N, C-alpha and C positions, 0 to 999 in steps of 0.2 A: 287496525283501527279505521274511523271514517276519515277520509282525506279529502272530501269535499271543500273547496275553498269557504272559509269562514274569517271574515274581515274582523269580527270580533274577537275571535279566540288569536288571531294573531297579534291584535292589539294589546291583548292583554300578556301573551307572551312576550311581547318587546319591552312589556313595562317594567318587568323584574321585580316584578312587586314583593316576591319573596326572598329576595337577595338577602342573606347574612342569617336566614332563617334557617333552623336545625330540625329535620323530620326524620321519625322513625317511623318505617313502614313494614308493618307486619302482616303475612298472609300471601306474599307472591310465590306462584308453583311453577309458572312459565308465562309467556309472552302474551296469552290469552285470560289472565288472572284481571281480575278487578284493583288488586293492591299494584300491579304492574300499571295498568292506565293511570293511576293517583300519582305513582312514585314518577313518573314521566312527566307529569304535567308539572308536578311541584320542582321537577329538575328544570323543567323549561322556564321556569318562573324564577329561577334563581337561586332554591332553596338547596342545602347541602344535606346527604341523605345517610342514614343508615340502614340497612336492608336485612331482613332475616330470611334463612331456609330453615325448611321442617327437618332435615336429617342428609345425612351424606348420600343417599338414593335422589334426594331432590337437589343437593349443590349443582352438580353438573347442568341442569336446566336453569339454576338460578344466578350463578356465579356469573355468565357473560352478560345477563343483563344487568348486573349490579356495576362491573365493568364499563359497561355502554354508558349508564347512567352517572358514571364517575363518584360512585359511593365511597363515602371515608370509611365508612364501615359495613362489614359484611359477616355476620355471626349466624351459628345455629339457633333454634328457637322452637324447640317443641313444649307447649306451654304444658302439656301433661307429664313432663319430667320436671322432678322437683328442682328448683335453682336454675333451670335454663332460662328462663324469663327475668330473674333477677340479675343472671350473669351479660344479658344485654344492657340492663340499665348501667351496670356496673362498668362496662365497656364506653358507653354514650358518657359515664360521670368523668372516666379518666381520659378521653379521647377530645370532648368537646366541654365538659363542664356544666353544660346546661343542654335544654332542649325546648323546643318552640312547639311542636305539632307531633302528635301521636295518632298514627292511624291503625286500627284492627280490623282486618279482612281474614280472618279465620273462621271457621264453623265446622263442628263434625257431631256426626250420629253411626252410630254402627249399622250396617246397610240392614240388617234384619228388622232393627226398628224405626229405620228411617222410610222403609218401604212398606211397613206393616201399617196395621191402623194404630191409631194414638191410645187407644184402649186397651189394644196388646201389647205396649212397650214393655219392655224390661226393667225392673228398677235400676239395675247397673247400665243400661242402655241412656235412660232418662238422665241420670248421675253424670255418666259421661258426657252428653251431649249439652248440657249445662254448663258444666265445669269447662268445656274448651271453648263452647260458643258463646257464653255469658261472662262466667265467674273471670275467666282471665281477662277479662277488658276492664272488670272492677279492679285486680291485681294492676294491670297494668297503669289503670289510673292512680293507683296508691304509691307506685314507683315514680312515676313521672310527676307527681305533685312536687316535692322537692327540689325538682331539676327546672321546674318551670317559675322558677322565682320572680320573673316579670310578666308573668300571665303565660297562657299559652291555649291551643286548641287540640282536645282530643276529639276523635272521630271512629264510630262504629258502623261495620256494614250490616242493614237489616234488609226486610223485603216485605211485601204488602201482607204476604200470609200471616205476620204478626198480629194484625188489625181485622183480617176479614178471613174467613174459610177459603184456601185455595186447595182444591184436589189434587189428591197425592203429594202434599207437603208436608201433611202430618204431624209427627212428632216436632219438626222445628218451627211452627206456628206457636205453639205455648212459647219455647226456646227461644225465640226472636222477640215475643211479646215481652217476655223478662227482661231482655237485653234491651229493650225500648224503655220499659219503666228505668232500669238500671240508668240508663241517660239522663233522664228527668232526674232523678236523684241525686248522681254525680253533679250535675249542673247547680243544682241548690246549694251542696255541701261544699263546692269548689269555688263559688262566686265570687266568693271575699279574695279568693287568691288571683283574680282576674283569668280565672282557667274556664274556657268557654267548652261544651261538651255536647255533640250533636251525634244523632247517626242519620246516615244516608241511605236511602231505601231504593234501589236500582231495579227497573223492571228486569224481565227475564233476559240473559245474556248466556251465550255459550262459552262456559266456562266449565273447567273440570267438575268443579263441586257440583254444578249444576245438573251434571251428566249423571250424578247419581239420583236423580227424581225421577220416577216412574213415568212414561210418556210425557217426557219433558218436550219433545218436538211438537206435541199437541200445543201445550202451553206457549211455545212461542209463535205457532200458527194463529191462535188466537189473540196474543197480544198484538201483532200486525193488523188483525183485523179490526181490533176493539178500541186500540188506542186513539184518540184524536189525530194526532199527527200521523198515523198509518207508518210508522217505521220502528224498527227496534232500535233502544238506545246501544251505545258501545260504550267501552270502557273510557275512551277519551272523555265522553260526554260527563260520565260518573266521576273522572279526575278533573274536570271543571269545576264541576259545582264543589268537590271537596275542598279544591283550592279555595274557590270564593270564602268557603266557611271559615277559613283560617286566615283571612285579610282583613284591613282594618274596614272595608264594606260591609262586613259583618259584627264589626266590634259591639253592636247591642243584641246580639242575638245567643242565645243557648239552650240547651234542653230540647231542641226541634228536632223532629224527624222530617228531612226533605227528599220528596220523592223525585226520581229521576227516570220518568218512565212513559215519556210522550204524552202523558194524560191518562194512561191506562186506570189509573187509582181512582179517577174521580166517575167511572162509568158504573152503572148500576148492575 
């Protein structure tokens, strides 16, 4: 993470503005994950955490991070496996009884479909990508709704390729576009429950998921060259923005897609 001194960040962390809040973070794979950056900031701001890991193979990478964060709940969650997401929410219900924040940072497409042309994508590959990357967030919202009795915030991770063509993003472009549309509709449907829903759209980041994209290093280099700030963002940057959206400072915001990309998305 970026270790440069930042007085604003320090002041935010010292405020403990999320003290007493309970946050579910889905999608930590390792210490480079966007989800980990978000979980770390949530924790530094005072939130209690529930953290998930994909499977037993992933657990050794995630469990030490959960312990470091003092997470109250650590549970397996493969959204492609029937009942696992529901089991996570049942554990939250029995352990906490309520939920304030839910962060969804998972996406997947079969390699052949991800690296091939959209026009050549398979029926099954498209269905899998849409189910894991988009519909699981809708399911998450459905399960969170009864636990957010006093309102809350739901967050999903998107990317600029949802709105503009990014070479080699391929199948994930339409899938992320669907995710951003789902965010808007969920914000509308859950607004009367004081549940706010947002998409956060980071610039290119060196994560395990991104490594599956063809010519990703070229994308990183171009991001540095074209972004007005002239730097890549890091997972802490994303975490601070995600945290802001969960606080009273953003209490009248919902249904947005917030870019955390050094201004890259404004460039022609």
